[in-house]
Structure formats: C-alpha cells, structure tokens
N, C-alpha and C positions, 0 to 999 in steps of 0.2 A: 504493500500500500504506500509506504513512504517513497519507494522508487517511482511509483506512478505519479504521486504528487510532485516529486522532484522535476518531472518533465512537463506535467500538465500546467502547473502554476505559472512557470515562466512563459509558456505558450499562450495562456490566457492573458497574461499581463501584456505580452507583445501585441496580441490581437487587439486588446482594448486601447492601447496607446496608438496603434496604427489607425484604428477606426476613428478615434477622436481627432487625430491629426488630419485625416482625409475628410472628416466631416466639416472641418474649418477651411480646408483647402481642396475643394472638389475639382478644381481645374487641373490637378495632377493626373486624374484618371478620365475626366469627362470634358468634352468641348462644350462651351457655354451655348445654350440655345439662342437663336436670333429670330424672334418672331417679327412680323411686319408691323406690329403694334405694341405699345406699352401704355397701359391704362391705369391711372390713379383714381379717376372719377367714373364709377359704373352706376348706371341707373336701373334699378330693379323694375321689371315690367315697363321699361322706358318707352317713350314715344317722342312726338314732335316737340312737346314742351321741354323735355329733358335735353334735347339737342340745342334748343334755344338757350338753355341754362349752362351750356358749355360742357355737357357730358362727353366722355371719351369712349364710352362703350354702352350699348344698349343690351340689357338682359331680357330675353323673351322665352316664353314657353310655347312649344309647338306640338301639333298632332297631325296625323295623316288621315285624310278623308278616304272614303271607300274607293274613290276613283283616282287615288294617288297624288292628291294635291297637299302640299304642306301649308297648313294654316296656323296663324298665331292665335293661341287660346290657352289661357291658364288651365282650364278644366277640360277633361275629356267628356264628361257629362255636362250638357249645356243648360241644365235646369236653372242653376243660379244666375247665369248670364242672360238667358233668353226666356225663361219660363216654360220651356219645352223639355220634357224628360227624354232626351235623345242623346246619343253619343256622336262625336265627330266621326269616328271610324265606321259608323253604320250608315252614314249618308254620303251622297255625292256632293261636290262643292256647290252646285246650283240649288241643292235642297237644304242647305244649312239655314236655320231660322235666323232672323235678325236679332241683334242685341236689344235688350229692353230700352225703352226711351230714357229711363233713368235707372242707372245701375249703381248700387251702393259700393263705395270704395272699401275694400276689405280691411285695409290697414288704418282707416280713418272713420271710426263709427259715426254715423249720422251725416256723412258727406256723400254726395251722389255725383256721378259724372254723366254727361250727355253729349250728343253730337249729331250732326246732320246725317253723316254716313254711318249707318248701323250695321253694315256688312262686316263679316270677318275678313281680316287682312290676310293675304297670301305672303309667305315669307319672301318670295321673290320680289314682291312689290316693295317690301321694306328695304331690300337691297338696292332697288332702283331709286327709292326715295332718298336714301341716305348712303350713297355710294362710298363716302369717305369715312364712315363710322363703323368700327368693328361691332359685330353683333355676337353676343354669347347666347347660344341656343340650348335651352334645357329640354331634353326629350323626357317627358313626364312618364311615358310608358316604356317598357322594355321592348321597343319596336325596332327590330333589326333592319327592316326595310326603310324606315325613316332615318336611322343612323347611316345606312349606306348612301342615302341621298346627300349626305353632308360629310362623307368620309375623307375628303381631301383637305378638310380644315384642321387647324390645330385643335387638340381636344384636351378636355379636363379629366381629372380623376373621377371615376365613378365611386359610389359608396363602397363597393367591394374592393376596388383598387386602393381606396383610401385606407381601408383596414390593412391591406397588404403593406402600404406605405408605413403605417404605424408599427407593424410587426418588424419591418426592416429597420426602422429607426431605433426601436427599443432593443433589438437584438444586436445592433451595431453593424448590420450588413449593408445598410443603405448607401454608405459612401462607395461601395464596391459594385453596386447594381445600376445598370443603365435604365433610364426612364423615358418612355415615349411621350408622356403627357407634357403639355406646355403650360397648363394652368392648374392651380388648386383653388377651388371655390368652396368655402365652408362657413358655417355659422360662427359668429363670434361667441365664445364660450359664455361670457357674462350674460348674454341674451338668453341662452339656454337656462342658465341658473335662475334668471328672472322669471322664466316661464315654468320653473320647477320641473324641468324634464330630466329627472335624476338618472333614469336608465340610459338616456343618450349621453349625458355628461360622463357617466362611468365608462362608456365605450371610448370616449375621446380624451381621456384624462391627461393628457391628450396632446393637443397641438402645442408644442413648446416653441419658444422663440428661436432656439438653436436649430430646430427643424426648418422653420420658415427661412432663416438666414441661409441655411444650406441649399434649400430649393432656389432661393433668389440668386445665389451665387452660381447655380447651374442654369440660370436663365428661365426658370419656371416661375411665372407670376403667381402671387398669393393674394387672392381676393377674399375678404371677410365680409359677411353680411348678416342680417340686414340692419345697418347702423343708422338709426333715425334720430339720434341725439348727439350733441357735441361730445359728450363724455364717452359715448360708444365709438365714435369716429377716432377720437384721441387714443382710446384703449387699443383699437385695432392696429393703428400705425405703430404704437409703442410695442405691440406684440410682434411686430415684424412684417405686417401686411404691406405688400407693394401697391395695393389698391383697395378701395372700400366701395361696397355696394349699398345704395340707400333708396328708400321709397321717395325721398324728398331731395331731388337734384339741386334745388335752390339752396337748401340747408348745407349740403355737401360742398357746393361751390363757394358759399360764404365762408365755411370753415377753412377750406383750402386757400382761399384768397387771404384771409387774415393771417394764417400761419406762414404762408410764403412771404408776406410782407414782414413778419417778425424775423424770419430767417435772413 
C-alpha cells in the first residue's frame, strides 16, 4: 500500500498542478476562438425597440411549423399568445392564428403589448430586418430538424453539455479537452436563489469565476441572464460574464453607459 501511495500521490499532485496551470493559460493547448461577433448587451426576446436601444444581440425562441417554416415564438402551444389551444408544429404557416390584440408581458405583471401586425414572424424575416445584428436562437424543443436548419452557426452549450462542462471543470480535465461551442448562456445564480429553485442551484453549485475566465480566454463568450436590475447586471460582470442578457434593453444600456464613463 505504501509503495502504491509513493507513486500515486506525486502523480496526482503533478496532474493537479498541470491542470491548474493550463486552466489559467489555455492558449498553450487551444487556439482562441474568433467569432464574427462579440456581444456585451443581449436583449432577451428582443425586437425593434431593443435595436433602437443599442443592443448587440437579439435572443429569440423558435419553433418549426408543420410545413417546415421557422417561426419566432416563445411557446410551442399558442394558447397564451393567441387564445387558441394549438401547437406551432401541428399547423402550416398560413394556418397559424394571430397574436391577441393585447398580450400580457410575462416579465412585467399588468403590462400589455400590442401592435398592428399580429402575425408570427419568420426567423428569416428577422435576419432580413436586422442584417447586422447577431441573433441567439433558442430551440425550445429537442427538434433535430430545426437544429439542422441552423447548423452552420456558432452554437451554445446545451443543458446536457453544460453538465459535461461542469464535470470536466471539477475533475480538472477541462483544460485538456477541446470544445466546439462558442457560447455559454446561463442563468445568473443569484436569480435562481431569489426564485428559491434549490434543486437547480444544487446542480450548478456551480459556475465559478475561474471557469468563466477560462472559457473567455478560449474565446467562448459567457452570457448570464436574465438580469433586470442594476445589482444583477453588476453581479454578472463581477462573476466573469462577457455579456449580460436582460428583458429591459434601456436599463442595460444605461448601466453600460454609466460604467464605461466611470472606466
């Protein structure tokens, strides 16, 4: 037993020291990713008003219609948005119902939105409308056909890949492993705590600043959401986020403007 420990302890010590060194210096093993965009200001479910507020990225949820069109919709079931208990995937594009005339804003109780055009937008129309703005597309369902329609784009960690990332990080293997993802988008932990989502918090105990710094050094952007208060935005950047996602683009713009002036 003593002879086993004689060999294993120095090996573990050498592995730990090497892993820590490479965690801080990932350029030794990995070429830094160079995406065509770098975004600090990300608008959750963003639209035209977000662009007018100076956002650098729009985050949208998408679903696939029965006839293969990619539409922008947060929900697969359209009852909340239209009053009709139908799903996007069960209907052809031309059969999708219109949005309600007044739709309650989910993150702002008692506030409603309305507009003249109540049709669901196609993702390709968003690209045409905002050709210079990067768009983060969240595929709400495990829909491989929808994913394949966007497979040439930089992609983010899925939930399962995020768990793998954590396992690699806490085992010390992360500095040695290549990563295909270009983005990590995740909830700010203090927001989970505020919502009392204990089970989720235990799973992500979690995202450490050293992990975020390592990813950023490898060119992987880290976006934390949904930050709707100044203190949450500040906490996200202090934790090592390279970008912040908010429901309130004007609030985020104001925070960034104030802090850039202070810098």
